[in-house]
C-alpha positions, 0 to 999 in steps of 0.5 A: 456562532458567527460564520467562519471561513468557507468550508471550515464549519462543514469540515469541523462538523464532519469531524464531530468537533465542538462548534464553539472551537470554530471561533478560535480559527482566524485567517489572515492574508489575501490572494487565491491560487489561479483556478476555476475552483476555490482551491485556496479556500479549501486549503485554508479550511483543511489546514485550519481544521487540522490545526483546530484538531491538534489544538484540541488534543494538546488542550488535553495536556494544557487544559486550554485550547489555543487559537489557530491562525492560517495565512492564505498565501502560505496555505496556497504555497504549501498546496503546491509544495512544502519543499524548496530545493537548494542546490538541486531541482525537482524532476518534472511532476508530469510525464510528457504524455500526461495532459488534456487532449481534444477528442472528436466530441470534447476533451479528455485528460490522460494520466500517464505518470505511472508506466503501466498507465502510459502503456495501457493508454498507448495500447488502446490508442495504437501508437508509440510514446510520441506526443504528436501521434497521441494527439492525432489518435485521440482526435479520432475518438469520442472522449467518453468512449476512449475513457471507457476503453482506457480504464477497461484496459487498466489505464487512467483517463477521464473525459471532461464533463460540465458540472451538470454532466458530472452530477448526472454521471453514475460516479457523480451521483455516488459521490454526492450520496457519500458523507463528507467524512466517513468514519470507522472506529478500529480495534484497539490494540492489546497491551499498554499504548506508548502514546502520551501526548505532549505539547511539542509532539502531541502524537509522539509514541503513535505508530502509523503504517502508510500504505497510501499513494501519490498525494492525498494520503501521503500528505495526511500521514506527513502531517501526522509525522510532523506532530511526532508520530512514527510513520513507516511508508511502504512502497512496492518494488519499481514504484518511483515518484521522484518528483513527489517523494521529497514532499511526501516522505518528510519525517517518515521512515521508508521500506519496500515490500513485494507483496505479490511475490509468494515466498514459502517455507519448508519443514522437516519434522523429526521426533526424537526418542527421550534422551536423544541429543539435538546434535544427534537429531541434527546429524540424522536430518543432515544425512537425509538431506545429503542423501536426497541431494545426491540420489533424489527420492525413489519412485515410491517416495515420490508417488506417496508424496503426490498422493498425500498432497492430493488427499490433503487438498481434497480434505480441505474442500469437503466443506462449503467454507473450505471451498470458499476459502480455496476459491478466494485464495486462488482469486487473490493470488492469481486473479482467477478462482479456478487455479487447482488444475494448474497446481495439480498438473505442476504437482504431478510433473515434479520429478526426482531431479526437481527434488534434488535441485530444491534440496541443493538450492534451499535446504543446505548451507548457508542457514541459521539454526535455532535451538529451543531448550529448557530455561537454564540448560543452554548446553542442550542446544545443538552446535552449529556445524558446517554443512557439506553441500 
């Protein structure tokens, strides 16, 4: 096999692609992006290997693997942006404070595009969001010490190192030990797959959940969308990337989810005697809720509920696995494994007035009611009635 463009054989081998297909990749054009690193060579190789993989997939439909051609100028251009605004302009990619700064003994780059990253860096430096103030403050620090303090505070910064220094750094050593591509097979979903490759849309019917951020991951899922995959991008509330979104969301659907918000549910369990209609059961439950809203629970009822909740928790941590699950749940939700005392204090502080407020706020109108009845007997379903607040 004759040598191909730089990096192509290594990338293709990491994917497990047949070696002879590398010969089907051709590169045309000249030029390089201005950089100390071989950025255009990497762009050409990445796009070329992605094209070869796509051609190989389409070949399962056509029984032939077509050749792939990559233009160096276009590859370089797409590494910068896949969007050319017409009649509007893209916002600045970088925050005004993001950039390279001279420290006391070298250089450091501050990444301040995300608001929380900028805030952490300014807290460590002890200055306001002023370029001159930040420049002066950084000059008083050692680059590596400032990097360590900003990262420890939850910010993002990187001291600039020579190639030799990077190879000796613990992270450089760790990266060097990693394979170029780490591959994990997932669990096959149950049911019939809707994915049926075609020549024009080889990934049509494939669903992709995009939880990635900034550039690398979103570009990869954008490529999948370009090939016909149904890609849904999930963002948290408040996450804004105005300069990147036009590039990173092409061909995707988008939604926002607040995964840090802990919603809950409330269940009222009532077992009806045989022959009792759902309408009657609904009326009894509504009457009890209205009584709670008006009068609240009695002291005895409140104490019984507290005791039952405490007892339930104690039963859940009687085993080693139960203790481990509880510690992990508190750590995941709150960042600390010892949250039980806080919960216990809140439970013991609940008053009758708290119960009344919750019933009035969440357990009365408006609401949706669903009746589950035997097939063919819709008349047994409860009738939705207006609930008096």
